[in-house]
N, C-alpha and C positions, 0 to 999 in steps of 0.2 A: 260651579259644579261641585257636588258633594261626592268625593272619591272614597272608595273603600280603604280600610286600613292596609298598610303594607307590613309584611313580616320581614324583619331585618335579621333575626337570629332565631332559629337556624336559617341559613341562606337558601330558602326554597320557595317555590311558587305556591300561592294559595291552592289548597286542595291536594297537596302532595301527601303521600303516605311514606313514612320513614320506617325502615326495619330497625328495631331497637332491642338488641340483646343486652340483658342486664349483665354487669361485670362485678357487682358488689351486692351486699345484702340490702342496701338502701340506695336508690337512684334518685337524683335530682335533675329534673328536666326544666330548662329555663327558655322562655320565649321572649323576644324583644320585638315590639311593633311600634309603628308610628302612624298617626293620622295625618294625611297630607294637609289638612286644614288646621292642625294643631289642637283638635278637640280631644277630650278625655276618651279613653277606651275602656270597654268592659270585657273581661275575660271569663268565659264560661267553660270550665273543664268538665268533660263527661267521662267519669271514671267507671270501669266495670263494676257491677253490683257486688256488694259484700267486701269491697276493698277499703281499708282504712288509710286514706291518703291525706297528707297534710298540704293544705293550699293556703299559704300566707297571702295577705292582701297585696294587690299589685303595687308596684313602685312607679310613681310618675317622675320622669326626668324632664329636662328642658326640651322645648320644641315639639311637644306632643308625643315624645317617645315614652313608652311605658314598658315595664318588664313584669312578667308573671312567672311563677314557678310552681311546680308540684313535686312533692317528695313521696315516693312510692316504695313500699317494702318489696323485697323479692319473694312475694307470695306465689307459690305454685299455681294458685287459681288465676294468676295473671297471664300464664303461658298461653300463647296463641289467642290473645284478646287484642282489642283495639282501644287505644286511648285517643280521645278527640278533644280538640280545643277550638272554640269559636270565639273570634274577636269582633266586637261590635263597636261602631261609632254612634253618636247620638242620632244620626240620620237613618239608622237601621241598616247601613251597609255592613257587610261582614267579610271576614277572611277565615278560612278553616285550615287546620292542619291535623294530621293523624299519625299515630305511631302504632305499628304492629309490634306488640311486646313478645319477647322470647325470654323465658326463664330457663337457664341451663340446668 
């Protein structure tokens, strides 16, 4: 059976929306996921239009565990927007996570 990816960090169920207030001028969001079959994962970040985000390549660890990160500026245009991440395995299974961004 081909199971969907599991999100390890943050420790939330797929489909969860997290309220994310910025506390500095640049924020780094890190997600760690695992494929139960040990396959490679693809991370697709959906950044609000017009935002210059830095997305380094994912880092593959042992046992099918992979981390991905995004670095976002505290741009006022991000206030009250949603950042989304979809994590896919080779079988097309996915797990999604969302952040409602708040810029003070």
